[in-house]
Residue, then its C-alpha position, 0 to 999 in steps of 0.5 A: m460964330r466967333r464961339i464955334t471959332l472957339l470951341m473948335a479950337l480947345c477941341l483940336p488937341l483933342l483931336c489930335f491926340a486921338q488920332k493914331e500915328r503911322v509907322a514907316t514900313d520899312k522900319a516897322n519890325y525893329d521898331p520897339k514901340l510895336w513890341t509886346k512887353r514879356l516877361y523875359n526870363l521867364q522858367w522855373i527854377p530847378g529843385t524848387e516849386t519857384y519861378m523867376y524872370y526880369k522884374d525891375g532891373n533884377i531877377a525877381i524869383f515867386d512861389p505858386k501862389g505868385e508871391e515874391v519871395g526871393g530875387i537876383n541882384i543883378a546890379k550886384l552880380s555885374q558889379t562882382y563881374e565887370l558885367k558891361s551888359y545883362p549877364d547871359i544866364v545859361y544855369v540857376d538853381g535854389s541858391q546859384v547862377v551860372v553867367e556865361t561871357p566871351d571868356h569865363f564861366y562865372i559861378y555865383d551864389y545870389l542867395i548870400e551874393r558872393p562869387m564861388f568859383e569861375i572857368a576861363l575859356p579861350e574868347k574863340a571857344e565856340n559851341r560851350a556846353y556847362n555842366h553843373e554836376q561837374r562845373a566843366v564845360a565842354y566846348t570846341m575851338d576850330n574843329n576840335l573837342f576841350l574840356a574846361t574846369e576850374a583847374e584846367p582850362r584846355f583838356p582835350i577831347a577829341v584832336s586831329k591835325n586833319e582838318n577833315i576831322i571835326s568834333g563836337q559840332a551839329i553834324h548832317r547841316n542841322e538835319f534830323g532836329i540836330q541842334e548839337g554835337i555835344f552831350w552830357s550825359p545825366k550826371g555828368n560822368y561821360i560826354a557823347f560827341y558827334e565828329k564827322d569826316v569830309t575828306h571827300v566832301g567837295d568844296y563850295p567857294l565862298v568870298d569874303i570881300n572885306t580883305t585886300p585882295a578879297t579872301l576864298k573861304n571855302i565851306k565843305y557841302p554837300m549837294a544832292g547825290t554827291h559824296n556826303e560826310i561820315a559821321r561817327v560819335g564819340v564818348f569822354d570818359l570825366k574820370e579816366r580821362k579818356t575817348s573812345y568811339l562807338r562802335i558803328d560801320n558808317r561806310d555808306a555814310h548812313y546819317l547819326t541822329n536823335l542822341a540820348w543817354s540813359p537814365d543810369e549812363n551806361q548805355l547811348l540810344l541811336a537813330e541810324v537813317k539810310r543814305s536814302q531816308d526810307h529806313y532808319d533804326l533805333n539802336s542801343y550801344d554799349r557806353a563801356s564798349g562801344q558795341k551794339i546791343q540791339t534794335l529798339w524800333q524800326e521803320s521804313n517809308p518808300k517816301w521818307v521818314e525822318p526821326e528829329n526827336a531823342a528818346i525820352f524816359l520815363p523819371n521812374k522806370p529807367q528802363e521804359f522811354i517815350w519815342m515820337s514816329e508820325k509812322d501811323g500818319f501823325m505825329n504821335l508818343y509811343l511807349c518803348d523798352a530800352s531792354s527789347a523791341k517791345s513798343r505800344q502806341l501811347t496816342s493815336f491823334k489825328w493831330v500833330v505832336q509837337e514836344v513832349l513837355g515833361f512827366d509829373a512826380k511819379g513819371e504817371n503822365v507826360f506832358i504833351g504840346g499839339t496842335g489839337e484838332d485845329p492845326r493853326e493852334r497849339h495846346i497842351y494835353s496830359v497822357n495817363i502812360r499806362k491807361s492812355t487817356v488824354k486831358k486837353l489842360t488850355t481851353k483858350e483858342g489860340a497857341h499856347d508854350a508852357y514851361l513845366s515844373d520839376n516835379g510836373r505839378y504846375f505850368l507857367d501858360v503861355h498864350s497868345a491869339l489872333n487879336t490877344p498880345y501876350n499873357v501869363s498864367l500859373f496852371d495848378i495841374q492837380a487842382n486843374t485852376s489857372k491863374t493869370l499873372y501878366e497880360a499884355e497891353n496892346p502894343l499897337a492900339n495907338y498905331q495905324l496898321g493893318k488888321v489881320e484876319l484867319l481864312t479856310l479855302k479848299a484844296d482840288d481835292g477838298t483838303p483844307l487851306y489855311a490862309k489869313m489876309v491883311k487888310p488896312s485899317d479903314f478897308d473900303p470893300e468898294k474899292k480895289y487893292p492890290v495884293l501882295v501874296y506872300v509864300y514859304g509852302g515848304p517844309h518845317d514851316q507854316l505861316v498861317i498860325n493863330q498867334w498875334n497877329g497871326a504871326t505876321y510881320p509887322w512891315m506887313l502890316a503898316l504895308a497894307e495900311n500905308e499903301q492901301y494893299l491886301v497882304f495875303t498867305l496860304d499854308n499848300r500842301g508840303s508845309e507843316n503841321r497838317g500831317f504825313a499825309f499832306e506834307s508828303v504830297i511833295h515828294r519828287n515834285l516840290a512845286t506841283y501841288a505847292m503851285k496849284d494850293q498857291m493859285t487855289g488862292v489867286e482865285y480865290l483873290k481874282s473872287l472878290p469884289y474889291v481885288d484889283s486882280n491886275r495888280l498881283a504880286i508875290y515875295g517868298w524868301s528861301f523855298g519860297g523864292f522858288l516857290t516865287s519863281s516857279l509860279m512867276y514863270r510857270h503861270p505867266g501873267t497872273f503877277t505884275t510884280a515877284i520878289a525872291g529872296g535866298a531863292v533856290i533855282d536848280w535842286k541838285y545844287y542843294e544839300a544832300m540831306y534834305g534835297e535827297r528826302y524830298m526829291d531822292t538824287p539826280e539819278e533816281n529822279p531825272e524828271g523832278y529835278q528836270d521839271n522844278l528846275v526854275t531856269r528852264y520856265i525864264k523864257n515865260l517871264q511876263g512882268n518884273i521879278l527881282y533877286i536878293h541872295g546874301y553872297i555868302d549865304p551857306i544854305v541856299l548858295p550864291q550859285h543859284m542865284l547866277a544860275i537864274s542871272q545866265a539863264a535870262i542872259d541865254e533867253g534874253k528876259v532881263i531881271h532885277s537882282f540884289l547882292y548883301p556882300n556880308q550876309e548869309h542866307n538871312v538878311r539880319g541886323a541894320e540891313s534887314i531894314h534896307l532888305t524890307k525898304i528894297i522889297v518895298d520899293f521895288l513892289l511898288k514901283n512895278n505893282k503899279p495900275a496899267t497905264n492907257d497908251 
């Protein structure tokens, strides 16, 4: 007996050591122990065949063989400029690196470890765009645009005393692929920029509660069917120090997007989208005179058109460019001519091209990233421009991101899959060989978390619908589990992806494990990367097909013997908040509990650019706006619903939450709500831990088993 006891005592530490650690649900997203270790600052160095990444406190530089051939001494760089944190590198080449701080751009020669020159900026400078050829920075301050050089820190490019004239910033509320408002020409001799006049756009009052008394902060917000901003394009000549404007008649307030320079800097290409978003022209303009030259491409669709990618010119054919369009039903490549309206379809995929990565040295092949046959994946392909022949370069299942070398000979393949955290390989395109550079360890190996499975269901018309489910690691098919349905369901997002853990939030993995939950997600019709037909069924009625497909998911859940059909809950944010609300009220009794964050309640309160694309205007589609009005259905509420909103949300305005609150009062219904006073559309920083706690606490409190009175 004593020997057995002693043996057990000796084994006990080993048993304890083998036991996996639990993770607090509310802190899981922000627990660094769960983060995958990556190669940071991974990129090719322009003009070379070398690449770099952060290693042991410095930047290490490698050749294609994987041998370390140099580096950037970060400690010496930081000491030179008295940097208090890791440097923000905005440019690097074969000898120089450029570091940005709140008030400077520092140019440093890392080969001889010596500072070269610096550009001073006002601390309030925003939207900074550095150009190494000119050693200059274009930036905005307030609503105006300036140029900074080593000798001249604040030369005005576009300055107006009218606060409604805004230059150098992104326009059209970042729709149509717009992410910036400043565009350096290829050789740095000119700067094109967006300018917008928001005089007639309505003000929306946001409130800063951190002053005494609270302070009004008006923002310009063009709601669907109301007055829009009027955009134009300016051009600044660095040599002449003069600003001119393209001669565009924009009295109809149409959209200007996808700005691109020709390689010779003499033309600008611009997609001009009608306010109705059912037609656009790709036009070329003469840089010197500002006059329109010709229309190079036209596209119409009775539902919508949405150009999102600028023209990409071929390296050795300066008159030819690649244009991306989904006019044939899927995003494909077209070869166009800048001197005529001639074009040729380059790819005819029945799947989505997501990105043009670049070209080989001779400009004979273009490299792209796209979903391939399985829309849950992403692969890298080469396309021969003359023959239109296609070669798939990545073979492993999952999601591949590629960094292409300047000469198009190599790419760095960053890959993950459902059960593969992160790995990096160097692919030699010419030799058709791949060499593994790095494989991350599973950061979750020692933690007790839920497991993700990928699923395929079918819509009522037979369309495949992709889904995923998180189960606890000790899942028992003989038990009954409650379910949290996590939904987005709107355009420009996809939740079911063959990436590490299915691109699932860690707190959902922890919820499954800690609370013995299933977490289910389905990408309904209307979500992205499935082609135009799949996405555009939502036109003029955003909820109909989305709800139908989500209810297909619910019926699937109810068919599973291990699902407790009486304990279904639903959670979504933004469009997902709209869909959560719609499902809760329009399918009463399906869910006991709902959490809707940043939810759109009334589409007439949403911005014109997005809202009118999918719903047309309230005047054109009154039935659709009425049918999708969430407040109309709150009378059907059964169970408990929580609304969460940022009090200074400039995207889904607080008016939405106030509207559903008033509707609850009018209908005698009780809803729950929580405001984040200093947060915008997404709750960020330390407060996001609090957000997860609120979501989980509300879920566990309300999605309980029925009790017998």
